[in-house]
C-alpha positions in Angstrom: -12.1 -10.8 -1.0 -11.3 -8.9 2.1 -11.9 -5.1 1.6 -12.1 -3.3 4.9 -14.6 -0.5 4.9 -12.5 2.0 6.9 -9.7 2.2 4.3 -9.3 4.0 1.0 -7.8 2.3 -2.1 -6.0 2.9 -5.4 -6.5 1.3 -8.8 -3.0 -0.2 -8.5 -4.0 -2.2 -5.4 -2.6 -0.1 -2.5 -4.7 0.5 0.6 -4.5 3.7 2.7 -5.3 4.2 6.3 -5.4 7.7 7.8 -3.5 7.9 11.1 -4.2 10.2 14.1 -0.9 12.0 13.6 -1.8 13.1 10.1 0.2 10.5 8.3 -1.2 7.7 6.2 -0.2 4.1 6.3 0.1 2.3 2.9 0.2 -1.3 2.1 -0.9 -3.7 -0.6 -4.4 -5.1 -0.7 -5.5 -8.6 0.1 -6.3 -9.0 -3.6 -2.8 -7.9 -4.6 -1.1 -10.3 -2.3 -3.3 -13.2 -3.5 -2.5 -12.4 -7.1 1.2 -12.3 -6.4 1.4 -15.4 -4.2 4.0 -16.0 -1.5 6.1 -12.9 -1.0 9.8 -13.5 -0.7 11.3 -10.0 -0.9 10.2 -6.5 0.0 12.1 -3.3 -0.8 11.0 -0.2 1.1 11.6 3.5 0.4 14.0 5.7 2.3 12.5 7.7 5.1 12.5 11.4 4.1 12.1 10.6 0.4 9.6 13.0 -1.3 7.3 11.1 -3.7 4.8 12.2 -6.3 1.3 10.7 -6.5 1.5 7.4 -8.5 5.3 7.2 -8.2 6.8 3.8 -7.7 8.4 3.8 -4.3 8.6 0.2 -3.0 8.8 -3.3 -4.5 7.2 -6.5 -3.5 8.4 -9.7 -5.0 6.9 -13.2 -5.0 8.0 -16.5 -6.4 5.9 -15.5 -9.4 6.6 -11.9 -10.1 7.9 -8.5 -8.8 5.6 -5.6 -8.5 6.0 -1.9 -7.8 4.1 -0.3 -5.0 3.0 3.2 -5.8 2.5 6.3 -3.6 -1.2 6.8 -3.4 -0.8 10.6 -3.0 2.2 13.0 -3.0 4.1 13.4 0.2 7.2 12.5 2.2 8.0 9.0 3.5 7.6 9.4 7.3 8.4 5.8 8.4 8.8 2.3 7.0 7.8 -1.1 8.5 11.4 -2.3 9.2 10.3 -5.8 10.1 8.8 -6.6 6.7 12.0 -7.2 4.7 13.0 -10.0 7.1 9.4 -11.4 7.2 7.7 -10.6 3.8 5.3 -13.5 4.4 3.6 -11.3 7.0 1.9 -9.5 4.1 0.4 -12.8 2.9 -0.8 -13.6 6.4 -2.6 -10.3 6.9 -2.2 -7.7 4.2 -4.1 -5.0 6.2 -2.0 -5.4 9.3 1.3 -5.2 7.3 1.7 -1.6 6.3 4.8 -1.0 4.1 5.4 2.7 4.7 3.8 5.8 6.2 3.5 9.0 4.2 3.0 12.6 5.3 0.7 14.0 2.7 1.7 17.2 0.8 -2.0 17.9 0.4 -4.3 15.9 2.7 -7.3 16.8 0.5 -5.9 14.5 -2.1 -7.1 11.6 0.0 -10.6 12.4 -1.2 -9.6 11.3 -4.7 -8.8 7.7 -3.6 -11.3 4.9 -4.1 -13.9 4.1 -1.6 -14.2 0.4 -0.7 -17.2 -0.2 -3.0 -15.4 1.4 -5.9 -12.3 -0.7 -5.3 -14.4 -3.9 -5.1 -15.9 -3.0 -8.5 -12.4 -2.7 -10.0 -11.3 -6.1 -8.8 -14.6 -7.7 -9.6 -13.5 -7.8 -13.3 -10.1 -9.5 -12.6 
């Protein structure tokens, strides 16, 4: 399974990339997209929405199931990947290039609580 070493992860299968502007990009992991199968629908949050850590704020739907996407940390939605609702299959093609939304953290120190790649690999090793 592809687990890039420069990212952080959540136990609910989101990846998090820290951006130069202080925001974080959030998407679903390669493991998550493989479990879901071919994505057919993506619902993104509204820009400006304030979210709590672990709050459901987006939805990805495949031919098999719908799944919530959770905010990895508290913050404000700074941007959404507008192209994804029209091309949800892009997440299946490359989950780590297909970010869903960008978040401005309320507390950037909260990023330290996310899973390192090895810890995330350990959680999916049991699935």
